[in-house]
Each structure stands twice: as structure tokens, then as C-alpha cells.
C-alpha positions as CSV (number, residue, x, y, z in Angstrom):
1,M,32.2,106.8,142.0
2,L,34.8,109.3,141.1
3,L,32.3,111.4,139.2
4,V,29.8,111.5,142.1
5,L,32.5,112.8,144.4
6,V,33.4,115.5,142.0
7,V,29.7,116.6,141.6
8,S,29.2,116.7,145.3
9,A,32.3,118.8,145.7
10,L,31.1,121.3,143.1
11,M,28.1,121.9,145.4
12,D,30.3,122.8,148.3
13,S,32.1,126.1,147.5
14,K,34.5,125.7,150.5
15,I,36.2,122.6,149.2
16,H,35.7,123.3,145.5
17,T,39.2,124.1,144.7
18,Q,40.8,121.3,146.7
19,L,38.6,118.6,145.1
20,I,39.2,119.8,141.6
21,I,42.9,119.3,142.2
22,L,42.1,115.8,143.7
23,F,40.1,115.0,140.7
24,L,42.9,115.8,138.3
25,V,45.4,113.9,140.3
26,L,43.3,110.8,140.5
27,L,42.4,111.0,136.8
28,S,46.1,111.3,135.8
29,E,47.0,108.3,138.0
30,T,44.3,106.2,136.4
31,V,45.6,107.0,133.0
32,I,49.1,106.2,134.0
33,L,48.2,103.0,135.6
34,K,46.2,101.9,132.5
35,S,49.1,102.9,130.3
36,H,51.6,101.1,132.5
37,S,49.5,98.0,132.6
38,W,49.1,98.0,128.8
39,S,52.8,98.6,128.1
40,S,53.8,95.9,130.6
41,L,51.7,93.3,128.8
42,E,52.4,94.5,125.3
43,R,56.1,95.3,125.3
44,S,58.0,92.9,123.1
45,D,61.6,91.9,122.6
46,S,61.8,94.2,119.6
47,D,60.9,97.1,121.8
48,F,63.7,96.2,124.1
49,N,66.1,95.8,121.2
50,N,65.1,99.2,119.9
51,W,65.8,100.7,123.2
52,V,69.2,99.1,123.3
53,S,69.9,100.3,119.8
54,W,68.9,103.8,120.6
55,N,71.3,103.9,123.6
56,V,74.1,102.5,121.5
57,R,73.5,105.0,118.8
58,N,73.6,107.8,121.3
59,Y,76.8,106.5,122.7
60,Q,78.3,106.3,119.2
61,K,77.2,109.8,118.4
62,K,78.8,111.1,121.6
63,T,82.1,109.2,120.9
64,A,82.1,110.4,117.3
65,L,81.4,114.0,118.3
66,E,84.3,114.0,120.7
67,A,86.6,112.5,118.1
68,E,85.4,115.0,115.5
69,M,86.0,117.9,117.7
70,T,89.5,116.6,118.7
71,M,90.5,116.0,115.1
72,A,89.2,119.4,114.0
73,K,91.5,121.0,116.6
74,L,94.4,119.1,115.1
75,G,93.5,120.4,111.6
76,N,92.8,116.9,110.3
77,R,89.0,117.0,110.0
78,P,86.6,119.8,109.2
79,S,84.2,120.3,112.1
80,G,80.5,120.2,111.3
81,K,77.7,117.7,110.9
82,L,78.4,114.2,112.1
83,K,78.7,111.5,109.5
84,K,75.9,108.9,109.2
85,I,76.1,105.2,108.4
86,D,77.3,104.9,104.8
87,V,74.2,104.7,102.6
88,R,75.9,102.8,99.7
89,L,77.3,100.2,102.1
90,R,73.9,99.7,103.8
91,K,72.2,99.1,100.4
92,A,75.0,96.6,99.4
93,E,74.7,94.7,102.7
94,L,70.9,94.3,102.2
95,N,71.5,92.6,98.8
96,K,74.2,89.9,99.4
97,M,75.3,87.0,97.4
98,S,78.1,84.4,97.7
99,I,80.4,82.5,95.3
100,S,82.3,79.4,96.3
101,V,85.8,78.8,95.2
102,R,87.3,75.3,95.6
103,Q,90.5,74.0,93.9
104,D,89.0,70.5,93.8
105,G,86.3,71.7,91.5
106,S,83.5,71.2,94.0
107,G,82.7,75.0,94.1
108,D,81.3,77.5,91.6
109,F,84.9,78.2,90.4
110,A,88.3,76.6,90.8
111,N,90.2,79.8,91.1
112,I,89.8,83.3,92.4
113,T,90.3,85.1,89.1
114,D,87.4,83.4,87.3
115,A,85.2,84.1,90.3
116,L,85.9,87.8,90.2
117,I,85.4,87.9,86.4
118,S,81.9,86.5,87.0
119,I,80.9,89.6,89.0
120,L,79.1,92.2,86.9
121,P,80.9,95.6,86.5
122,R,79.6,98.5,88.6
123,N,78.6,96.0,91.3
124,N,76.4,97.4,94.0
125,R,75.9,94.4,96.2
126,R,78.1,92.6,98.8
127,V,79.6,89.6,97.0
128,T,81.5,87.2,99.2
129,L,83.9,84.7,97.7
130,M,83.9,81.7,100.0
131,I,87.5,80.4,99.4
132,G,88.5,76.9,100.4
133,P,92.0,75.9,101.6
134,G,94.9,75.7,99.2
135,V,97.7,77.7,97.5
136,Y,96.3,80.0,94.8
137,R,99.1,81.0,92.4
138,E,97.3,84.0,90.9
139,K,98.0,87.7,90.4
140,I,94.7,89.3,91.6
141,L,93.4,92.7,90.6
142,I,90.1,94.0,92.0
143,P,89.3,97.1,89.9
144,R,87.4,100.1,91.0
145,T,84.4,98.8,89.2
146,L,84.0,96.0,91.7
147,P,83.3,97.5,95.1
148,F,81.8,95.5,98.0
149,V,83.9,92.3,97.4
150,T,84.8,90.1,100.3
151,L,87.4,87.3,100.2
152,L,86.6,84.9,103.0
153,G,88.7,81.9,103.9
154,T,86.3,79.1,104.9
155,N,88.8,77.5,107.3
156,A,90.5,79.8,109.7
157,S,93.0,77.2,110.8
158,D,94.0,76.5,107.2
159,P,93.5,79.7,105.3
160,P,93.8,80.0,101.5
161,T,97.2,81.4,100.4
162,I,97.3,83.8,97.4
163,T,100.9,83.8,96.3
164,G,103.2,85.4,93.7
165,N,106.9,86.5,93.3
166,D,106.9,89.7,91.2
167,T,109.4,92.4,92.0
168,A,109.7,96.1,91.0
169,S,112.4,95.3,88.6
170,G,110.5,92.5,86.9
171,S,109.0,92.9,83.5
172,G,105.3,93.4,82.9
173,K,103.3,92.2,79.8
174,D,104.5,95.3,77.9
175,G,108.1,94.5,78.7
176,R,108.6,97.5,81.0
177,P,109.6,97.2,84.7
178,L,106.6,96.6,87.0
179,R,107.9,99.0,89.6
180,T,106.6,98.6,93.2
181,F,103.1,99.6,92.3
182,Q,102.5,96.7,90.0
183,S,104.6,94.1,91.9
184,A,101.7,93.3,94.3
185,T,100.4,89.8,94.3
186,V,97.0,91.2,95.1
187,A,95.9,94.7,94.2
188,I,92.8,96.2,95.6
189,E,91.6,99.3,93.8
190,A,87.9,99.0,94.7
191,D,86.2,100.5,97.7
192,Y,84.5,98.6,100.5
193,F,86.8,95.6,100.2
194,I,87.0,93.0,103.1
195,A,89.2,90.0,103.7
196,V,88.8,87.4,106.4
197,N,91.1,84.4,107.1
198,V,93.3,84.9,104.0
199,K,97.1,84.7,103.6
200,F,98.7,87.2,101.1
201,E,102.2,86.4,100.0
202,N,105.1,87.5,97.9
203,T,107.9,85.0,98.0
204,A,110.6,87.2,96.2
205,P,113.7,87.4,98.4
206,H,115.5,90.6,99.4
207,T,119.3,91.1,99.3
208,V,120.6,94.0,101.3
209,G,121.9,96.7,99.0
210,R,120.4,95.4,95.9
211,R,117.9,97.7,94.0
212,G,114.6,96.8,92.4
213,E,113.7,94.1,94.9
214,Q,110.5,95.8,96.2
215,A,107.9,93.0,96.2
216,A,104.5,93.8,97.7
217,A,102.2,91.0,98.8
218,I,99.3,93.4,98.6
219,R,98.5,96.9,97.5
220,I,95.4,98.7,98.9
221,S,94.3,101.7,96.8
222,G,90.6,101.7,97.5
223,T,89.1,103.2,100.6
224,K,87.0,101.7,103.4
225,A,88.9,98.3,103.3
226,A,89.1,96.0,106.3
227,F,91.2,92.9,107.1
228,Y,90.4,90.4,109.9
229,N,92.6,87.5,110.9
230,C,94.7,87.8,107.8
231,S,98.5,87.4,107.3
232,F,100.9,89.2,104.9
233,Y,104.2,87.7,104.1
234,G,107.0,89.3,102.1
235,A,110.5,90.9,102.4
236,Q,110.9,94.5,101.2
237,D,107.6,96.5,101.0
238,T,105.2,93.7,102.0
239,L,102.1,95.7,102.6
240,Y,101.5,98.7,100.4
241,D,99.0,100.7,102.4
242,H,98.7,103.0,99.4
243,K,95.8,105.3,100.1
244,G,92.3,105.5,101.7
245,L,90.8,104.5,105.0
246,H,91.9,101.0,106.1
247,Y,91.5,98.7,109.2
248,F,93.5,95.7,110.2
249,N,92.5,93.5,113.1
250,N,94.3,90.5,114.5
251,C,96.7,90.4,111.5
252,F,100.2,89.0,111.1
253,I,102.5,91.2,109.0
254,Q,106.1,90.0,108.1
255,G,108.9,91.7,106.2
256,S,112.4,93.0,106.3
257,V,112.5,96.6,105.0
258,D,109.7,99.2,105.1
259,F,107.2,96.4,105.1
260,I,104.3,98.7,105.9
261,F,104.3,101.8,103.7
262,G,102.2,104.3,101.8
263,Y,99.8,107.2,102.2
264,G,97.0,105.3,103.9
265,M,94.9,106.5,106.8
266,S,95.0,103.2,108.7
267,L,94.4,101.6,112.1
268,Y,96.2,98.4,113.0
269,E,94.7,96.8,116.0
270,N,95.9,93.7,117.8
271,C,98.4,93.0,115.0
272,Y,101.8,91.2,115.1
273,L,104.6,92.9,113.3
274,N,107.4,90.4,112.6
275,S,110.7,91.7,111.4
276,M,113.0,89.6,109.2
277,A,115.6,92.3,108.9
278,K,119.1,91.1,108.2
279,K,120.7,94.3,109.4
280,V,119.2,97.7,110.3
281,A,115.8,98.4,108.7
282,S,112.5,100.1,109.4
283,L,109.0,98.7,110.0
284,T,107.1,101.6,108.4
285,A,107.7,104.2,105.7
286,Q,104.7,106.5,105.9
287,K,104.4,109.1,103.1
288,R,102.2,111.9,104.4
289,T,103.3,114.9,102.3
290,N,101.6,117.9,103.8
291,S,100.1,118.9,107.2
292,T,96.4,118.8,106.0
293,M,96.6,115.3,104.4
294,A,94.3,112.7,106.0
295,S,97.1,110.2,106.2
296,G,98.9,108.2,108.9
297,F,99.4,104.8,110.5
298,S,98.1,104.1,114.0
299,F,99.2,100.8,115.8
300,K,97.2,99.9,118.9
301,D,97.7,96.8,121.1
302,C,100.3,95.5,118.6
303,V,103.4,93.4,119.1
304,V,106.8,94.2,117.5
305,R,109.2,91.2,117.4
306,G,111.5,89.3,115.1
307,R,115.1,89.7,114.2
308,G,117.6,92.4,113.2
309,Q,117.5,96.0,114.4
310,V,114.6,98.2,113.4
311,Y,113.3,101.7,113.5
312,L,109.5,102.0,114.2
313,G,109.4,104.2,111.2
314,R,111.3,106.4,108.8
315,A,110.0,109.5,107.1
316,W,109.2,108.7,103.5
317,G,107.1,111.9,103.4
318,D,108.0,115.3,104.9
319,Y,104.9,115.1,107.2
320,S,105.1,111.4,107.9
321,R,102.8,110.4,110.7
322,V,102.9,107.1,112.8
323,V,101.7,106.4,116.3
324,F,102.2,103.3,118.5
325,S,99.9,102.9,121.5
326,Y,99.5,100.1,124.2
327,S,101.9,98.0,122.1
328,F,104.7,95.6,123.1
329,M,108.2,96.3,121.6
330,D,110.9,93.7,121.9
331,N,114.6,94.6,122.0
332,I,114.9,94.7,118.2
333,V,113.6,98.3,118.3
334,L,116.6,100.7,118.2
335,P,116.9,103.1,121.1
336,Q,116.5,106.1,118.7
337,G,113.1,104.7,117.6
338,W,112.7,106.8,114.5
339,S,114.6,107.9,111.4
340,D,114.4,111.1,109.4
341,W,115.7,109.2,106.3
342,G,118.6,111.6,106.1
343,D,116.6,114.9,106.0
344,Q,116.8,117.0,109.2
345,N,114.3,119.4,107.8
346,R,111.7,116.9,108.7
347,H,112.2,117.1,112.4
348,L,109.7,119.8,112.9
349,K,107.2,118.3,110.4
350,V,106.8,114.6,111.1
351,Y,104.5,113.3,113.8
352,Y,106.0,110.2,115.4
353,G,104.4,109.3,118.7
354,E,104.3,106.6,121.4
355,Y,101.7,106.1,124.1
356,K,101.8,103.7,127.0
357,C,103.8,101.0,125.2
358,G,105.9,98.3,127.0
359,G,108.7,95.9,126.5
360,P,112.5,96.4,126.3
361,G,112.2,98.3,123.0
362,A,109.7,100.8,124.4
363,N,112.2,102.7,126.6
364,L,111.8,106.4,125.6
365,S,115.0,107.7,127.2
366,G,117.0,107.1,124.0
367,R,114.5,108.4,121.5
368,V,115.3,111.1,119.0
369,P,114.3,114.5,120.4
370,W,111.7,115.2,117.7
371,A,109.7,112.1,118.6
372,R,106.7,112.5,121.0
373,A,105.7,110.8,124.2
374,L,102.0,111.5,123.9
375,T,99.7,112.7,126.6
376,D,96.2,111.3,127.0
377,E,94.7,114.1,125.0
378,E,97.3,113.8,122.3
379,A,96.9,110.1,121.9
380,K,93.1,110.1,122.0
381,P,92.5,110.8,118.2
382,F,94.6,107.8,117.3
383,I,93.3,105.0,119.5
384,G,89.7,104.3,118.3
385,T,88.0,103.3,115.1
386,Y,86.9,106.9,114.8
387,Y,90.4,107.6,113.6
388,I,89.4,106.1,110.3
389,D,85.7,107.0,110.5
390,G,85.1,103.4,111.2
391,D,81.7,103.8,112.9
392,S,80.2,104.5,109.5
393,W,81.5,101.6,107.6
394,L,83.2,98.8,109.6
395,I,81.4,95.5,109.6
396,T,82.0,92.9,112.4
397,P,83.5,89.6,111.2
398,S,80.6,87.6,112.8
399,K,78.2,89.2,110.3
400,L,80.5,88.2,107.4
401,I,81.1,84.6,108.6
402,N,77.4,84.1,109.1
403,H,76.7,85.3,105.6
């Protein structure tokens, strides 16, 4: 019928132009209607999921771009092409395996050390150690040749405890002092490490004024390491956040002196910092040594409680960098807030900031003049996972638990 109308129109020169336009409009509407009808019938759940994923990716790109630009302005990141999802990590996650560890002998192994030894060197797949409840008295080292290892406690209400009591002044196998670096109960030197529902512990006590009692529960020297629902117990130097990109979520961290310390570039989110200080001490000792170093601790939505009197941080490095945001601070926090560790030359170099914190210890009126009350723009680079490039490598705990 449509074709007849068009032919007739062509015979009438007066309405030739108008009907040509009508023909094109009707034809386009017919095509659109057919296309719409087909797509309505054929669209599947996967199409919808693809659409959602596309929107999520675009949002992440926008967020990452804003973070990249802000960090570039601060001199902490080179501006340029956005980073993509980590290729090595993607390949490892597509090739998973698990090993069970049970002290009663019902698993593949009865201890963590033997389970780790069973993993082939230069590992390129995600290997999850499913660890049952119990106290594991082991000194654990995960070397650089074993990336993509996960320690997963199978019972969140009764997590496995990895414990030791070495100190810096203790002797190693060669008879020499261990020093702080080797005192750790668990040492992570590999990249892409993850821990979920695990308790890390060093039971060595600390006596005020005595030297050589540094006793780390864990040392993290690999990059792209994440900890979910874990706890860290110690006294002096509990958590050696040595170097690399690290993420801590819903973790409990206890100590007395400098119990979070190192060069790491780390985000602590929803964590509980429990001071056991007997006198005056410091929660953190961050060792950023120059203004261009990608290093610093960011605490977001955290809680600071316990006993003693504490500084939020003291400057182990000349350009030490620590930021607390949206966190609760009890009255154990000293009014000054921060310490230069006896070196006033650091006042113009360190970066100690607070943003929208609350509690009796969060009053800024008594803070040292070289600490910062951050503005929205100044705080922005520190309060998202983009601070640690997390969008390219963080894995949600649900994916790990449903391994």
C-alpha cells in the first residue's frame, strides 16, 4: 500500500516533494518499530548486565580520572593514561585453586607452612589456603616467588591465629640479632596477597625504655595486598606496613608504641585502632623520606580508643604523611595530635591532616600549628580506594569466600 501511494505521488508534480518526505518518514518508523519489536523480544539478562557493567565502568573511569588529576596536582602521580584492570591479576583469578589446612588432619595439610611449600614457585594462579580454627605456632614467610596467595579463615567467628614471639633483639638461625625486619610472625614479600578472617599475633611484651623489644606481628613488603576482617595483636611495632600498596578493611589493630609503621601507601577503612600504651606513645610512625615518594597512611571511618596517651603519628621520615578522615578519636589522643620526633626541621615537610573527625580527641584547637585541618579538596585524594589505585586490583571478600 505504501508503494502505491508513492507511485501515485510521483505522477503528481505538485505534491511530489511532500510525499517523498512522507515516504521517508514512514519507512524509518517502520524500521524502528521492527527493530524495537525484535529487541524487546530478544533482549536477555546478559544484555542488561552488560549495560549495567558499561555504566559502572564509565563511573569508575570518571572517578579514577578525577583522582588521577588531583594526585597529579599534588605531585604524587604522573598524569596521563588511566590504568586498566591488572592483567596479571585477571589471569590469576581465572585459574584458581584451593588447599585446605586443618590441625586435626582432616585437610590437605595440618599446618600453613607445609601448605605453602606445596605451591609451585613462580606461581601464576590464585591459590587460597582454607584454614580451619586453631592456634598455629608458625613463623610464616611468603616469598616473592609466590604471588596470588590468599589466607582465608573458614570460620569468621573463630578465626585461625598465627602466633609467635620473636623480637628485634632475639637471635636468628645465624646467631645474629633478628632486628625488627625479621621479628615478624608473618612476612609477606609476594605481591597480590590477601587475608580474610585471620588473626596475626606477636606475644612478646614491651617494657617502657627497654631497647630491642620491637616485635612485629606482620610485615608486608609486597604490593597490592588486602586484608579483610583481620586482627593484628602486638605491643611495639605490631604492623610493619613496610612498602607497597595495601588495603585494610574492618580490621582490629592493637599495640603500644608505633604499632602501625613503615613506608607503605595504605588505606585503612573501618578499622579499630586499640592503644595499649602504658605512658605516652604514638599510633603511627610513617617513614616517607622525600616529597615525591608514593607513601603515606590514610585512615577513613576508623576508631581510636584504648589506654594511655597517644599521638596520632610521629615523623619517622622527614616527609611523613598520615591523614585521618571521618574517624572517631577518644580522649586518649593528646591535644597536640602529632609529634615531630624531636626534629623541628620537619614542620614544613610532613603532611599530617585531619578531616571531619569526631570524639573528644578530635578537637583541633590544641593541635600543633604544622598539622592541617583539611578542606574538601585537600581531603579528596585520601578518602577513596583510588588513593591506592584500588580500582585496578582490589577483590571483594564475597568473591573470595565463594571461591
